[in-house]
N, C-alpha and C positions, 0 to 999 in steps of 0.2 A: 465662178462665184467662190469656189473653194480656195482658189489661189490666194486670195487676200488673207484668209484665216491660216492656211498652211504656211504662207510666207512669213507671217508674223511669229510663227512657232517653229521655224526651221523644219517644216514638215517634209514628208516624202510620199510619193505615189509609187505603188508597186502594181504592175500589171501582170496578168498571167497569160502567157502565150503558149506556144507548143513547138517542140523540136521540128515538127513538119511544116512550119511556116516557111522555112528556107528550102526544104526538100519535100515538096508536097506529096501527099498520098493520092493514089488513083481513086477515083470515085468520091473524093472529099473536097471538091473544088471550093465551094463556098466557105467551108470551115477553114481551109488552109489560107485562102485569100484574106479572110477576116483576121486571122492570127498574124499574117504578114503585115497587114495594115496596122495592127496593134504594135508591132515592133517599130514601124516608122513613126507612129504616134508617140511611143515611148521616147525615141531619140529626139523627135521634134520638140516635145514638151520639156525634155531635159535642157535643150537650148533656150527655149522661151521662158522657162520659169527659174533658171539659174540667176543669181547664186543662192537664193533663199530656199528653194525647194529642189530636192533631188528626185529624179524620176528614173526608175529601173523596171526591169521585167524579169520574171522567172519563166523559164521554158522547160516544163516537165517532160520526161520521157515516160517509160512504163510505170505509172503510178496506180491507175485504176484501169479496168478492162471494160470495153463495151459488152453489152449482153450477148451479142451474136458471135463473139470470138470463141473458138474452140481451144481445147488444151494443147493441141499440136501447134497451133499458131502462137499461143502464149509461150511455149518452149522455144520456138524459133526466134521470137522477139527477145526473150531473155538471153538466148545464146548470142545475140548480136549486141550485147552490152559487155564491156570489159570486166565489170564486177560480177557478171553472171547471176544477177538476182534482180527481182523487181523492187522498185522503191515503194514508199508509202506516203500517206498524207503528212506524216510527221516530218519527213524530209523537206517537204514544201514549207510547212509551218516554221521549221527551224531556219530555213533560208529567209523567210519573211522577217523573222525576229532579227537575224543577222543584218539584213538590209536596214531595218529600223534603228537598231541599237548600236551596231558596230561598224557601219559603213559610211561614215560621215564624209568620206572623200571619194565616194563612188556615185556616179550619175551617168545616165545614158547607156547603161550596160544591160545586156541580156545574159542572165546566168542560166546555163543549162544544168538541170538537176536530172540526170538521165543515166547514171551508171556507166557513162562512156559510150552510149549509143551513137551520139553524133560523130564519133570517130570512125564509125562504119559507113556513115552517109556520104 
């Protein structure tokens, strides 16, 4: 239903997935499968809704921490990024704005916002 409105306004759809959609985490099967499905949905919709609607996804790395994660594990994860720091929600928000305002020739893409973490995977 939204496609009609979005198409008339050169709209875009931005999905939020996860860097572990392609390299799943142990004990997180349902989460990783759902995020992998969202990547396929993003690419499929990019084909189906073109040329009037762009569809992309953002794949965050270490942006927020689950409650059960300890400081040692946090340090390990941060050390596995090439930028050696955690990201924040502003990094994701700025990527959303980029995709909306400055990416008129980008569709069907998954942008990793992960400080280089996927280079380790």
